[in-house]
N, C-alpha and C positions, 0 to 999 in steps of 0.2 A: 839151355836153353831147350823147347820142346820145339819137334820137327814142326808142327803146324804153324808157328810162330815164325822159324826158318823160313817156311813157303809162303807166308804172308808177307815177311818182307821183302823175299826176292820176289814176290809178283808189283812191291811197290816199287823196286831197281830196275823192273822189268819196264813199266810203266812210265818213270822218271825215262830210264834208255831209251824209249820210241819218241821222246823231243827232244834228246841229243842228237839222236842218228837220223831221224825225216830228214832235215836240210839239206843232206850232204850226199850229194850224187846225182841232184836231179835237175836233169837239163829238159829244157822247155822244148815246145818244136818250134820255135825262132833259133835257138841256138841248135839244133839238131839239122835245120834246113829243110824240114818238112813244113807239109801246108796245113793249119788250122782246119778244123769243123768247123761250122758255123755253129757261133754260140759261142764257141769253147774260151774259156779264160786264157787271158793271157800267161797266167802264171801254172797252166797246170801240166804235169809233168809229159812229156813226150812216152815215154817207155814207163811204166808204173810197173815193179816186180815185189809185188809183197811177201811172196817167198825169200829173197832178195835181204830186203828190209829185215824179213824176223829175225833172220840168220844172224845180221850184222847187231841187232839189236840184243838177240840172246848173247851173242861172245859178251857185251860189253855191257850189258848186268851182271853176266855172270864173273868177269872180273870186278865190276864193284862191289858184286856180293864176298866173295873170296875175300878183298879189303875189309869189307865190316866185317865177316865173321875172324879174320885174324888179329883186328881191332878188340875182338871184344873175349877171344880168349885170350889174349898176349896183356890188354891192357894198355895198347902205346897210348892213346887218348882218353882221357876220363873226365864226366862233366866235372869234377873240382877244377880241372884247367881253365875252364871258363869262369871260374866266381873273381872278380876284382877287388875286392876287399872282405875283408870281414865284416860283418853284419852283426 
């Protein structure tokens, strides 16, 4: 596998991991006991930290990508395993 393909696949894992990590650890203003700004959504996070989220996403994406690469080189799961019957 070329390094450009691995980079593209890692980016896909990173984009997927954003949706996996983003909902965890979010506290609204009501949960934090702080007053909301007028016009603010009820579900808006109290303390949004994009660098912390990016670090968590990078860790999750790296673990998932490492598992993908291990499977790619070791061949634990192959497409033939998903064939139901002989056609």
